[in-house]
C-alpha positions as CSV (number, residue, x, y, z in Angstrom):
1,M,36.5,-92.0,74.3
2,A,34.8,-89.7,77.2
3,S,34.0,-86.6,77.3
4,I,35.0,-83.2,79.5
5,K,32.9,-80.3,80.5
6,I,33.8,-77.4,81.6
7,T,30.7,-76.3,83.3
8,T,32.5,-72.6,85.1
9,V,35.1,-70.7,85.5
10,K,35.3,-68.5,88.8
11,C,37.5,-65.6,89.0
12,I,38.4,-65.3,93.0
13,R,41.0,-63.2,91.9
14,K,41.9,-60.9,88.6
15,Q,45.4,-60.8,86.7
16,D,44.6,-57.5,85.8
17,I,44.7,-54.9,88.2
18,V,43.2,-51.9,86.1
19,R,40.5,-53.8,83.5
20,K,38.6,-57.0,83.2
21,D,40.6,-60.3,82.9
22,E,40.4,-62.1,79.6
23,P,41.3,-65.6,80.2
24,R,40.8,-68.1,77.7
25,L,40.6,-72.0,78.3
26,Y,42.4,-74.7,75.8
27,I,41.2,-78.4,76.0
28,G,43.6,-80.6,74.0
29,G,45.9,-77.2,72.6
30,L,42.7,-76.2,71.3
31,Q,41.1,-73.0,72.1
32,V,36.9,-73.8,72.9
33,W,36.2,-70.8,75.4
34,D,36.9,-66.7,76.1
35,A,35.3,-64.3,78.1
36,K,36.1,-60.6,79.9
37,M,36.3,-61.5,84.0
38,A,35.9,-59.1,86.8
39,K,36.7,-60.1,90.4
40,G,33.8,-62.3,92.2
41,D,32.5,-63.5,88.5
42,S,31.2,-66.8,87.7
43,L,30.6,-67.8,83.9
44,H,29.5,-71.1,82.5
45,P,31.2,-72.0,79.2
46,N,29.4,-75.5,79.3
47,V,31.7,-76.7,76.8
48,S,33.1,-80.6,75.6
49,R,35.2,-82.4,73.9
50,G,35.9,-86.1,73.2
51,F,39.3,-87.4,73.9
52,S,40.5,-90.7,74.8
53,D,43.1,-91.7,78.2
54,Q,43.7,-87.8,79.2
55,V,42.9,-84.3,78.0
56,L,45.3,-81.1,79.5
57,V,42.9,-78.3,80.0
58,E,45.1,-74.8,79.9
59,L,43.6,-71.8,80.9
60,K,45.5,-68.7,80.0
61,E,44.8,-64.8,79.6
62,Q,45.4,-62.3,77.4
63,D,47.6,-59.4,78.2
64,N,47.0,-55.9,76.6
65,N,49.3,-56.5,73.9
66,N,47.3,-59.5,72.3
67,K,49.6,-62.1,73.8
68,E,49.0,-65.0,76.6
69,K,49.9,-65.8,79.5
70,S,49.4,-69.3,81.2
71,L,47.6,-69.7,84.5
72,G,47.4,-72.7,84.5
73,Q,47.4,-76.3,83.1
74,W,46.2,-79.5,84.3
75,T,46.4,-83.3,82.8
76,V,42.4,-84.7,83.2
77,S,42.7,-88.8,82.5
78,D,39.8,-90.0,81.3
79,T,38.4,-92.2,84.5
80,P,34.8,-90.5,86.3
81,T,34.4,-89.3,89.3
82,P,31.1,-89.8,91.3
83,V,31.4,-87.5,93.6
84,G,32.6,-84.9,90.7
85,N,35.6,-83.5,90.5
86,P,37.7,-80.9,92.5
87,P,37.8,-77.5,90.5
88,L,41.2,-77.1,88.8
89,T,42.6,-74.2,90.6
90,A,45.4,-71.9,89.1
91,T,46.4,-69.1,92.3
92,S,49.8,-66.8,92.3
93,S,49.8,-63.9,94.4
94,G,48.5,-62.0,91.1
95,Y,45.2,-63.6,90.6
96,H,43.1,-67.2,91.9
97,Y,41.0,-68.9,89.3
98,E,38.9,-72.0,90.0
99,V,38.2,-74.4,86.5
100,Y,34.9,-76.8,87.1
101,F,34.7,-80.0,84.8
102,D,33.0,-83.5,84.7
103,V,33.7,-86.1,82.6
104,A,31.8,-88.5,81.2
105,A,32.7,-92.1,80.0
């Protein structure tokens, strides 16, 4: 069984215009982290979950009405890479986030 560890979430451009974003991370459909972030913030969730073969990682943002908007989702495989993984990038005209992670066998 492999494990995935989310090491850093970086907000390059937030989705909300006025207030801080409220990003939430999900691994395998379970919420594992939430925070408030402003433009330029880098936070370190350091959350880990075990999985087999592959796992879905999703970044969502909570709006004023407690509804969540999906910013990005990615399927991560259980194959570790010796040089590190490229960040998972969630971007559109309204936001830009990078999610850094490690996979261990």
